[in-house]
C-alpha positions in Angstrom: 14.9 39.2 -8.4 12.4 37.4 -11.5 13.8 34.0 -10.3 12.1 34.4 -6.6 9.0 36.1 -8.1 9.1 32.8 -10.5 9.1 30.2 -6.9 6.4 32.6 -5.4 4.4 32.3 -7.8 4.6 28.4 -8.3 4.8 27.7 -3.8 1.4 29.5 -5.1 -0.2 27.3 -7.7 0.9 24.8 -5.5 -0.6 25.5 -2.7 -3.9 26.2 -5.3 -3.3 22.9 -6.0 -3.2 20.8 -3.2 -6.6 22.8 -1.5 -8.2 21.6 -4.6 -7.0 18.1 -4.0 -8.0 18.3 -0.3 -11.4 19.1 -1.6 -11.6 16.4 -4.0 -9.0 14.2 -1.3 -11.9 14.9 1.1 -14.7 14.0 -0.7 -13.8 11.2 -1.9 -13.0 9.7 1.7 -16.3 11.3 3.1 -17.6 8.7 0.3 -15.9 6.0 0.5 -16.8 5.7 4.5 -20.7 6.2 4.7 -21.1 4.0 1.7 -19.0 1.1 3.6 -20.3 1.9 6.7 -23.6 1.2 4.7 -22.9 -2.2 3.6 -21.1 -2.7 7.3 -24.8 -1.9 8.3 -26.5 -3.8 5.8 -23.8 -6.7 5.4 -24.0 -9.1 9.0 -22.5 -12.4 6.6 -18.4 -11.2 7.9 -16.8 -12.8 4.9 -19.1 -11.5 2.0 -18.9 -7.9 4.5 -15.4 -7.6 3.8 -15.6 -8.9 0.1 -17.7 -6.1 -0.1 -15.0 -3.7 1.7 -12.3 -4.9 -0.9 -14.8 -4.0 -3.9 -14.7 -0.8 -2.2 -11.0 0.1 -1.7 -10.6 -0.6 -5.1 -12.2 1.3 -6.7 -11.8 4.1 -4.6 -8.0 3.4 -4.4 -8.4 4.4 -8.1 -10.3 7.2 -7.8 -7.7 8.3 -5.4 -4.5 7.9 -7.4 -6.5 10.7 -9.6 -6.9 12.8 -7.1 -2.9 12.7 -6.6 -2.6 12.9 -10.2 -0.2 9.7 -9.9 0.1 7.8 -13.7 -0.4 4.2 -12.9 2.4 1.2 -14.9 1.0 -2.4 -13.8 3.6 -4.5 -16.1 3.1 -8.9 -16.2 -0.1 -8.5 -14.0 -1.7 -11.5 -12.9 -5.6 -13.7 -14.3 -8.0 -11.6 -11.3 -8.9 -15.7 -10.9 -5.5 -15.9 -9.2 -5.6 -16.3 -5.7 -1.9 -15.3 -3.9 -0.7 -13.8 -1.1 1.1 -10.3 -2.3 4.6 -9.0 -0.4 5.9 -6.0 -1.3 8.1 -3.2 -0.8 6.3 0.0 1.1 7.4 3.4 1.4 4.0 4.8 2.5 0.2 5.8 1.6 0.7 6.0 -2.1 1.8 2.7 -2.9 -0.7 1.2 -0.9 -2.8 2.9 -3.2 -1.1 1.9 -6.1 -1.4 -1.8 -4.8 -5.3 -1.4 -4.4 -5.8 -0.2 -7.3 -5.4 -3.6 -9.0 -7.0 -5.8 -7.5 -9.2 -6.4 -4.7 -7.8 -7.3 -1.6 -7.1 -7.7 2.0 -4.4 -5.4 3.2 -2.1 -6.1 6.7 -1.2 -3.9 8.6 -0.6 -2.9 12.2 -3.4 -2.2 15.3 -1.5 0.5 16.1 -2.8 1.3 13.1 -6.2 0.2 14.1 -6.4 2.7 16.7 -5.0 6.1 15.1 -7.9 8.5 14.5 -9.7 8.8 11.3 -6.8 6.4 10.1 -8.1 3.5 11.7 -11.7 4.3 10.7 -10.3 4.2 6.3 -8.4 0.8 6.9 -11.3 -0.8 9.2 -14.1 0.0 6.4 -10.9 -1.3 4.2 -11.6 -4.6 5.5 -7.8 -4.9 6.3 -6.4 -7.3 9.6 -5.0 -6.0 12.2 -0.8 -7.5 13.7 0.2 -6.7 16.9 4.4 -6.4 15.9 5.4 -5.9 18.8 3.7 -8.4 20.4 5.0 -12.1 19.0 2.7 -14.1 21.9 0.1 -13.6 19.4 1.6 -14.7 16.4 -0.1 -18.0 15.2 -3.7 -16.5 16.3 -2.2 -14.1 13.6 -0.9 -16.5 11.6 -4.5 -18.1 11.9 -6.2 -15.6 10.3 -4.1 -14.7 7.3 -4.3 -18.3 6.5 -8.2 -18.3 6.6 -8.6 -15.2 4.3 -6.8 -16.5 1.7 -8.4 -19.6 1.9 -11.5 -17.6 2.1 -10.5 -16.3 -2.0 -9.3 -13.5 -1.1 -5.9 -11.2 -2.3 -3.8 -10.8 0.6 -1.0 -8.4 0.8 1.8 -8.3 3.4 4.2 -5.7 3.9 6.9 -7.7 5.5 9.3 -4.8 6.1 6.6 -3.9 8.5 8.0 0.0 8.2 7.3 2.0 5.3 10.7 3.6 4.0 12.8 5.9 2.4 13.5 5.4 -0.7 17.2 3.9 -0.5 16.6 0.4 -0.2 14.2 -2.9 1.2 14.3 -3.6 4.2 14.8 -7.4 6.0 11.8 -9.3 5.6 10.2 -10.3 8.6 10.0 -13.9 8.0 6.5 -15.7 10.0 3.5 -14.9 7.9 4.5 -14.9 5.3 4.3 -19.0 6.1 0.4 -18.4 5.6 0.6 -19.2 1.5 2.2 -22.5 1.9 -0.8 -23.5 5.1 -3.2 -21.6 2.9 -1.9 -23.8 -0.7 -1.4 -20.6 -2.4 1.3 -18.7 -4.0 3.6 -15.5 -2.1 3.7 -12.9 -4.8 6.0 -10.6 -4.9 5.1 -7.2 -5.8 7.7 -3.8 -6.6 6.3 -0.3 -6.5 8.5 1.9 -8.4 7.8 5.6 -8.8 9.3 6.3 -12.0 8.4 10.0 -11.8 8.3 12.9 -10.1 6.6 16.5 -11.8 8.5 15.0 -14.8 11.8 15.0 -13.3 13.2 11.2 -12.1 13.0 10.7 -8.2 15.1 11.9 -6.2 15.5 12.9 -3.2 13.9 15.9 -3.5 10.3 14.8 -3.8 11.3 12.0 -1.3 9.4 13.8 1.6 6.8 14.4 -0.9 5.8 9.9 -1.6 7.2 8.4 1.1 5.2 8.4 5.1 8.5 7.4 6.9 9.8 7.8 10.7 8.6 10.2 12.1 7.0 12.2 10.1 2.8 12.9 10.7 0.7 11.9 8.5 -0.9 15.3 7.6 2.5 16.0 6.5 3.1 13.4 3.9 -0.5 13.5 2.8 -0.3 17.9 2.0 3.1 17.5 0.6 1.7 14.7 -2.0 -1.3 17.1 -2.8 0.9 19.6 -3.8 2.8 17.9 -6.6 1.6 18.3 -10.5 2.1 14.9 -11.3 3.3 11.2 -10.4 4.7 8.1 -13.1 4.6 5.3 -11.3 5.0 1.7 -11.7 3.9 -1.8 -10.0 5.6 -5.3 -11.7 4.5 -8.4 -10.4 7.6 -10.7 -10.7 7.6 -14.4 -10.3 5.4 -16.4 -7.9 6.9 -18.5 -5.2 5.5 -21.1 -4.4 6.6 -23.0 -1.2 5.6 -25.4 1.2 5.2 -26.3 5.3 8.7 -27.7 4.8 10.4 -25.4 3.3 12.9 -22.8 5.6 10.7 -19.8 6.1 14.0 -18.0 5.8 14.9 -19.0 3.0 11.8 -18.2 1.6 11.5 -14.7 3.7 15.4 -13.9 1.8 14.0 -15.6 -2.2 11.0 -13.0 -2.3 13.5 -10.1 -0.4 16.2 -10.8 -3.9 13.5 -11.1 -6.7 12.4 -7.1 -5.4 15.7 -5.9 -4.3 16.8 -6.5 -7.8 13.9 -4.7 -9.4 14.1 -1.2 -7.4 14.8 1.0 -8.1 15.9 3.6 -5.1 15.7 6.8 -4.8 18.1 8.8 -6.6 20.5 10.6 -4.5 20.5 14.4 -5.3 
């Protein structure tokens, strides 16, 4: 009976915490959207506008991590002046905030995300580049968009798994868009994202659905689950850069990046 009462009290506290954080989340999002839209109206030059969008999303990503109670440890961060194509594992929207808080970045996401109510507006105001994963006929234009952004000095973040995962492993990488680095003359920067602790415990299947947004899980459910957590300790590690050329086999390049990330990835603990 006592244990049941404690569980009920914990559920109440978790619910209250989630409601308060949801209010804070909505306030931050609204402020971000208003500020970004004002920038959209005032700045007419597309490149300058995208630069401002990335700086805004960088700033607000840091605020959002605090709202979610996330503590981030960054290892081997390159100099801010360096330009590269980031490739990383992907488990959900939290790791987007993690990387976004480290430096201003242009994220590559799907056209489906752009067409999603609310999330589409957020990504558009972040200066994201969109790709049509279901239509390979447009791959050349999409590749050129990434090359152009890299040559203009932007850091690009690409999730070559092409989806978010449940934290069990790093899925095989899609290869073509990674070649944008060679075309632009910049290195590929592999990055591994790991969740180390959740509520003072190791990241396990007990907490998986609180941090991983995968499969058919609705965004609202994933968001609410994340908001109920007391604390999260996450880690981003920048691995050895890959300097590829146009003569390199794209499969070999993708496999090398995948191997580097997989070796440092810590899978969710099965309990």
